BAFI-3210 file (N, C-alpha, C; in Angstrom, 3 decimals, decimal comma, padded with zeros to 6 digits):
// residues 173
n [1|2|3|4|5|6|7|8|9|10|11|12|13|14|15|16|17|18|19|20|21|22|23|24|25|26|27|28|29|30|31|32|33|34|35|36|37|38|39|40|41|42|43|44|45|46|47|48|49|50|51|52|53|54|55|56|57|58|59|60|61|62|63|64|65|66|67|68|69|70|71|72|73|74|75|76|77|78|79|80|81|82|83|84|85|86|87|88|89|90|91|92|93|94|95|96|97|98|99|100|101|102|103|104|105|106|107|108|109|110|111|112|113|114|115|116|117|118|119|120|121|122|123|124|125|126|127|128|129|130|131|132|133|134|135|136|137|138|139|140|141|142|143|144|145|146|147|148|149|150|151|152|153|154|155|156|157|158|159|160|161|162|163|164|165|166|167|168|169|170|171|172|173]
n.u [-003,214|-003,738|-006,104|-005,444|-004,177|-006,278|-007,819|-006,019|-005,851|-008,509|-008,627|-006,722|-007,861|-010,371|-009,520|-008,275|-010,504|-012,050|-010,467|-010,552|-013,244|-013,444|-011,825|-010,798|-012,600|-011,345|-010,750|-011,908|-013,440|-016,351|-018,013|-020,704|-021,360|-021,799|-020,607|-020,959|-018,522|-017,168|-018,760|-018,409|-015,839|-015,965|-015,739|-017,454|-017,991|-017,865|-020,011|-022,134|-021,830|-022,303|-024,865|-028,382|-029,882|-028,009|-025,379|-024,888|-027,321|-030,657|-032,349|-031,090|-030,383|-032,775|-034,313|-032,464|-032,414|-035,074|-035,361|-035,024|-037,530|-038,900|-037,446|-037,943|-040,696|-040,734|-039,476|-041,497|-043,125|-042,768|-044,005|-046,869|-050,201|-052,154|-050,800|-050,147|-050,416|-053,195|-053,695|-051,096|-049,994|-051,839|-051,296|-048,681|-049,237|-050,829|-049,015|-046,961|-048,315|-049,182|-046,770|-045,245|-046,472|-046,168|-043,383|-042,906|-043,956|-042,745|-040,014|-036,575|-037,363|-037,584|-036,535|-035,383|-036,522|-039,172|-039,137|-038,527|-040,765|-042,775|-042,222|-042,598|-045,349|-046,216|-045,396|-047,029|-049,593|-049,501|-049,323|-051,718|-053,528|-052,905|-053,779|-056,510|-057,296|-056,770|-058,597|-060,947|-060,927|-061,381|-063,994|-065,420|-065,216|-066,579|-066,261|-067,389|-068,075|-065,535|-064,383|-066,029|-065,379|-062,678|-062,963|-064,362|-062,429|-060,425|-061,828|-062,414|-059,824|-058,965|-060,727|-059,852|-057,241|-057,896|-059,251|-057,157|-055,427|-057,004|-057,188|-054,498|-054,099|-055,842|-054,602|-052,183|-052,934]
n.v [-017,487|-017,183|-015,794|-013,190|-012,347|-012,320|-010,294|-008,149|-008,043|-007,374|-004,847|-003,426|-003,583|-002,339|000,180|001,057|001,074|003,014|005,293|005,410|006,003|008,639|010,049|012,764|013,737|013,661|015,758|014,482|012,645|011,925|011,800|011,219|009,942|006,768|003,793|000,601|-000,802|000,613|000,148|-002,557|-002,683|-001,682|-002,156|-004,188|-002,607|-000,030|-000,149|-000,423|001,969|003,904|003,341|004,027|003,448|003,273|003,292|005,966|007,262|008,183|006,145|003,856|004,208|004,766|002,275|000,859|002,235|001,964|-000,663|-000,702|-000,135|-002,476|-004,357|-003,391|-003,841|-006,630|-007,226|-006,535|-008,730|-010,253|-008,813|-008,445|-008,787|-007,021|-004,691|-003,606|-001,163|-000,475|001,466|002,266|-000,125|-000,629|001,538|000,853|-001,417|-000,359|001,500|-000,227|-001,748|000,205|001,537|-000,582|-001,257|001,205|001,411|-000,348|000,873|003,346|005,039|004,899|001,449|000,364|-002,181|-002,923|-001,153|-001,865|-004,471|-004,105|-002,626|-004,482|-006,444|-004,838|-004,362|-007,000|-007,497|-005,630|-006,682|-009,122|-008,196|-006,716|-008,795|-010,279|-008,449|-008,323|-011,020|-011,157|-009,270|-010,462|-012,741|-011,557|-010,702|-012,981|-014,679|-013,585|-012,402|-010,289|-008,382|-007,796|-006,676|-004,421|-003,063|-002,502|-000,899|001,262|002,275|003,137|005,114|006,963|007,756|008,880|011,060|012,506|013,215|014,798|016,961|018,010|018,823|020,770|022,635|023,357|024,612|026,790|028,086|028,879|030,777]
n.w [041,173|038,450|038,580|039,308|037,017|035,189|036,280|035,964|033,152|032,584|033,798|032,258|029,685|030,078|030,823|028,471|026,791|028,059|027,722|024,955|024,555|025,374|023,692|021,717|018,829|015,481|012,550|010,366|011,542|013,313|016,399|016,636|014,333|013,085|011,698|010,092|010,237|012,228|014,476|014,807|015,757|018,279|021,776|024,234|026,446|025,278|023,478|025,310|026,665|024,658|023,839|023,197|025,431|027,363|029,923|030,524|030,509|031,565|031,068|031,800|034,532|035,907|036,096|037,638|040,096|040,776|041,509|044,214|045,296|044,643|046,112|048,700|048,796|048,641|051,032|052,734|052,695|054,932|056,882|059,006|057,709|058,640|059,131|056,724|054,120|052,241|050,269|049,541|048,506|046,517|044,876|044,102|042,601|040,502|039,403|038,574|036,600|034,721|033,936|033,013|030,613|029,290|028,993|026,982|024,827|024,346|022,615|022,791|023,251|026,540|028,077|030,485|032,361|031,982|032,970|035,727|036,506|035,982|037,940|040,177|040,012|040,364|043,023|044,305|043,691|045,070|047,711|047,981|047,671|049,951|051,918|051,287|051,758|054,515|055,548|054,735|056,311|058,772|058,521|058,617|056,445|054,281|051,184|049,796|051,725|052,691|050,396|050,069|052,407|051,923|049,668|050,737|052,470|050,675|049,234|051,271|051,996|049,598|049,414|051,619|050,818|048,631|049,845|051,393|049,346|048,113|050,198|050,387|047,924|048,157|050,247|049,124|047,255]
ca.u [-002,306|-004,376|-007,169|-004,904|-003,898|-007,559|-008,163|-005,136|-006,283|-009,773|-008,306|-006,049|-008,823|-011,383|-008,837|-008,126|-011,841|-012,464|-009,710|-011,071|-014,565|-013,330|-010,862|-011,336|-012,759|-010,526|-011,479|-012,695|-014,160|-017,361|-018,429|-022,108|-021,515|-021,347|-020,716|-020,940|-017,164|-016,813|-019,480|-017,840|-014,584|-016,220|-015,798|-018,752|-018,130|-018,159|-021,391|-023,022|-021,671|-022,863|-026,212|-029,428|-030,348|-026,767|-025,037|-024,889|-028,664|-031,661|-032,991|-030,389|-030,348|-034,126|-034,645|-031,537|-032,879|-036,431|-035,300|-035,137|-038,956|-039,247|-036,820|-038,697|-041,971|-040,479|-039,194|-042,777|-043,804|-042,655|-044,825|-048,256|-051,114|-052,916|-049,963|-049,881|-051,262|-053,904|-053,503|-049,720|-049,810|-052,659|-050,539|-047,578|-049,826|-051,212|-047,788|-046,297|-049,064|-049,189|-045,437|-044,761|-047,012|-045,596|-041,979|-042,882|-044,480|-041,839|-038,813|-036,259|-038,020|-036,730|-036,890|-034,960|-037,552|-040,386|-038,973|-038,645|-042,158|-043,555|-042,041|-043,228|-046,778|-046,415|-045,285|-048,250|-050,722|-049,361|-049,639|-053,157|-054,196|-052,733|-054,667|-057,878|-057,522|-056,805|-059,869|-062,000|-060,926|-061,992|-065,437|-066,028|-065,170|-067,366|-065,384|-068,100|-067,924|-064,132|-064,167|-066,698|-064,571|-061,487|-063,397|-064,693|-061,160|-059,761|-062,616|-062,215|-058,473|-058,916|-061,405|-058,955|-056,164|-058,491|-059,487|-055,843|-054,922|-057,818|-056,764|-053,151|-054,251|-056,457|-053,601|-051,124|-053,438]
ca.v [-016,693|-016,843|-014,837|-011,835|-012,004|-011,987|-008,959|-007,177|-007,897|-006,631|-003,456|-002,820|-003,459|-001,338|001,466|001,427|001,381|004,283|006,330|005,458|006,628|010,077|010,595|013,879|013,365|014,392|016,562|013,637|011,657|012,516|010,831|010,860|009,148|005,392|002,947|-000,816|-001,205|001,236|-000,503|-003,890|-002,550|-001,233|-003,177|-004,297|-001,413|001,110|-000,288|-000,117|003,395|004,721|002,885|004,986|003,102|002,881|003,660|007,412|007,799|007,909|004,881|002,807|004,440|004,721|000,936|000,439|002,827|001,506|-001,976|-000,510|-000,279|-003,898|-005,019|-002,979|-004,558|-008,036|-007,316|-006,421|-010,031|-010,753|-007,959|-008,924|-008,168|-005,917|-003,491|-003,163|-000,087|-000,834|002,494|002,213|-001,306|-000,409|002,455|000,090|-002,280|000,472|002,023|-001,323|-002,123|001,303|001,817|-001,724|-001,074|002,403|001,141|-001,118|001,731|004,461|004,795|003,494|000,534|000,187|-003,473|-002,952|-000,470|-002,679|-005,613|-003,684|-002,254|-005,720|-007,034|-003,935|-004,681|-008,324|-007,328|-004,942|-007,619|-010,083|-007,530|-006,409|-010,075|-010,595|-007,553|-008,766|-012,277|-010,861|-008,606|-011,453|-013,607|-010,802|-010,598|-014,303|-015,392|-012,925|-011,606|-009,071|-007,405|-007,384|-005,796|-003,159|-002,412|-001,978|000,187|002,389|002,836|003,838|006,307|007,918|008,292|009,747|012,307|013,233|013,792|015,855|018,141|018,578|019,504|021,962|023,596|023,837|025,530|028,003|028,727|029,461|031,888]
ca.w [040,372|037,180|038,849|039,288|035,618|034,576|036,778|035,335|031,769|032,597|034,109|031,117|028,579|030,400|030,802|027,066|026,267|028,652|027,020|023,583|024,573|025,602|022,755|020,922|017,424|014,521|011,570|009,483|012,348|014,186|017,400|016,449|013,131|013,251|010,520|010,438|010,597|013,504|015,570|015,015|016,469|019,634|022,813|024,892|027,277|024,418|022,977|026,427|026,971|023,582|023,524|023,582|026,775|028,020|031,295|030,738|030,304|032,591|030,707|032,535|035,976|036,489|036,579|038,701|041,355|041,080|042,134|045,665|045,630|044,559|047,267|049,888|048,755|048,959|052,471|053,438|052,733|056,302|057,737|059,138|056,740|059,238|059,157|055,358|053,617|051,018|049,242|049,069|047,670|045,324|044,018|043,519|041,577|039,352|038,809|037,868|035,396|033,750|033,410|032,229|029,265|028,697|028,640|025,745|023,767|024,084|021,823|022,604|024,188|027,710|028,646|031,895|033,139|031,896|033,876|037,130|036,739|036,039|039,264|041,133|039,954|040,976|044,475|044,732|043,609|046,178|048,978|048,000|047,904|051,374|052,673|051,029|052,490|055,948|055,871|054,538|057,494|059,874|058,269|058,699|055,172|053,247|050,324|049,411|052,803|052,715|049,252|050,372|053,434|051,261|048,795|051,600|052,958|049,577|048,932|052,357|051,908|048,421|049,779|052,521|050,007|047,810|050,689|051,723|048,146|047,951|051,224|050,046|046,808|048,704|051,090|048,299|046,452]
c.u [-002,978|-005,499|-006,659|-004,576|-005,187|-007,979|-007,315|-005,534|-007,585|-009,512|-007,682|-007,011|-009,867|-010,775|-008,674|-009,476|-012,327|-011,746|-010,237|-012,409|-014,471|-012,291|-011,520|-011,449|-011,903|-011,390|-012,374|-013,587|-015,148|-017,853|-019,855|-022,352|-020,992|-021,516|-020,668|-019,572|-016,765|-017,507|-018,953|-016,565|-014,781|-016,249|-017,206|-019,016|-018,512|-019,578|-022,392|-022,996|-022,395|-024,290|-027,246|-030,063|-029,156|-026,574|-025,113|-026,269|-029,573|-032,373|-032,328|-030,558|-031,728|-034,495|-033,725|-032,017|-034,257|-036,452|-035,383|-036,597|-039,386|-038,683|-037,543|-040,049|-041,814|-040,185|-040,472|-043,576|-043,771|-043,547|-046,244|-049,195|-051,895|-052,115|-049,646|-050,868|-051,886|-053,650|-052,079|-049,511|-050,688|-051,957|-049,359|-048,081|-050,152|-049,981|-047,078|-046,990|-048,980|-047,817|-044,829|-045,233|-046,339|-044,153|-041,859|-043,423|-043,469|-040,674|-037,670|-036,976|-037,067|-037,158|-036,459|-036,010|-038,867|-040,307|-039,151|-040,081|-043,065|-043,449|-042,624|-044,736|-047,088|-046,358|-046,551|-049,459|-050,680|-049,763|-051,132|-053,953|-054,080|-053,660|-056,111|-058,185|-057,582|-058,148|-061,054|-062,073|-061,534|-063,503|-066,132|-066,100|-065,974|-066,462|-066,064|-067,938|-066,488|-063,837|-064,818|-065,910|-063,328|-061,846|-063,687|-063,423|-060,464|-060,494|-062,398|-060,820|-058,334|-059,605|-060,534|-057,820|-056,698|-058,738|-058,168|-055,276|-055,686|-057,410|-055,382|-053,214|-054,833|-055,444|-052,545|-051,608|-053,928]
c.v [-016,271|-015,829|-013,408|-011,400|-011,618|-010,592|-007,882|-006,952|-007,104|-005,149|-002,765|-002,616|-002,391|000,055|001,956|001,805|002,721|005,443|006,509|006,191|008,137|010,747|011,703|013,465|014,252|015,132|015,687|012,672|012,383|011,440|010,348|010,067|007,738|004,663|001,502|-001,259|-000,635|000,542|-001,912|-003,817|-002,128|-002,410|-003,212|-003,066|-000,205|001,047|000,034|001,375|004,255|004,331|003,941|004,661|002,676|003,500|005,160|008,051|007,453|006,586|003,694|002,988|004,422|003,308|000,462|000,968|002,293|000,098|-001,864|-000,631|-001,736|-004,644|-004,658|-003,696|-006,024|-008,198|-007,181|-007,721|-010,614|-009,983|-008,533|-008,128|-007,003|-004,623|-002,960|-002,087|-000,501|000,190|002,468|001,033|-001,260|000,513|001,734|-000,811|-001,483|001,021|000,948|-001,670|-001,040|001,484|000,624|-001,584|000,100|002,173|000,351|-000,321|002,799|004,047|005,523|002,639|000,265|-001,081|-003,595|-002,305|-001,239|-003,852|-005,201|-003,271|-003,472|-006,351|-006,150|-004,177|-006,020|-008,244|-006,660|-005,855|-008,618|-009,428|-007,186|-007,688|-010,486|-009,745|-008,002|-010,045|-012,051|-010,239|-009,554|-012,378|-012,895|-010,744|-011,950|-015,005|-014,747|-012,020|-010,306|-007,992|-006,911|-006,421|-004,435|-002,366|-001,779|-000,798|001,444|003,068|003,648|005,138|007,363|008,541|009,219|011,079|013,153|013,903|014,943|017,113|018,798|019,351|020,806|023,047|024,170|024,842|026,848|028,783|029,447|030,642|033,031]
c.w [039,067|037,383|038,816|037,863|034,891|035,010|036,134|033,879|031,677|032,838|032,903|029,947|028,859|030,396|029,364|026,458|026,792|027,962|025,596|023,539|024,701|024,701|021,955|019,461|016,522|013,523|010,699|010,251|013,259|015,143|017,143|015,188|013,409|011,934|010,984|010,901|011,944|014,663|015,833|015,833|017,912|020,593|023,404|025,754|026,431|023,861|024,066|026,729|025,935|023,199|023,912|024,936|027,635|029,386|031,531|030,522|031,477|032,316|031,398|034,045|036,629|036,944|037,705|040,047|041,752|041,686|043,653|046,111|045,619|045,762|048,554|049,948|049,103|050,447|053,295|053,427|054,143|057,274|057,835|058,226|057,332|059,286|057,760|054,944|052,288|049,926|048,683|048,124|046,423|044,341|043,358|042,393|040,318|038,637|038,006|036,568|034,317|033,121|032,680|030,791|028,568|028,235|027,348|024,558|023,370|023,190|022,491|023,643|025,338|028,435|030,103|032,786|033,109|032,868|035,333|037,444|036,793|037,431|040,360|041,176|040,595|042,501|045,011|044,726|044,764|047,491|049,074|048,244|049,362|052,241|052,514|051,802|053,991|056,330|055,688|055,748|058,701|059,739|058,309|057,360|054,066|052,413|049,883|050,468|052,890|051,576|049,487|051,413|052,815|050,360|049,602|052,107|051,883|049,254|050,006|052,285|050,711|048,704|050,698|051,769|049,172|048,639|051,103|050,550|047,920|048,950|050,911|048,895|047,296|049,524|050,254|047,456|047,274]
res [m|s|g|s|r|v|g|l|r|f|f|q|n|s|r|a|a|f|r|q|a|f|r|r|p|g|a|q|e|r|r|w|q|t|s|g|a|a|s|e|q|q|s|t|f|q|r|l|w|n|s|p|v|g|v|k|t|v|h|f|w|a|p|v|m|k|w|a|l|v|i|a|g|i|s|d|f|q|r|p|a|e|k|l|s|l|t|q|n|g|a|l|t|a|t|g|a|i|w|t|r|w|c|l|i|i|t|p|k|n|y|l|l|a|a|v|n|f|f|l|g|c|v|g|v|i|q|v|t|r|i|f|n|y|r|r|s|l|e|g|g|s|s|k|e|a|a|k|d|m|e|k|e|v|v|e|e|a|k|g|v|a|t|e|a|t|q|a|v|k|k|s|t]
***
């Protein structure tokens, strides 16, 4: 019985906060002006809504959507290492590392996006390590040969992408 009362109170409070957020500003009141007293009166929902990294901005939704990549990478932990793509997981690693740093430099700092990129980089590192260990086991335990094999694969794939891009540019002109 008390659970339904909590839900009703939450509904009523969130409804009032939602109405307050979309209220038309009066002649003396401006929505973009905030004072210390006004911010103290705001509910948690209103502060989240009006935040520079709040719910109505890309700074919030980008990390939420990017968690799908992390979850997909984690689900690939069950996949055999011979079926994993080195270039894809290398790209995830690089993306995670680069964007984690960038999220801490930009203004406003986006800690949610930095966190998801950090975990994306971690997933990529784990998968690249699994690929490296698998290829090393095929070469009889030689890590140098496995690294050269991986390097050769990445170079060949990069050359293939470069030639495809060149052909696409020639075709369009």
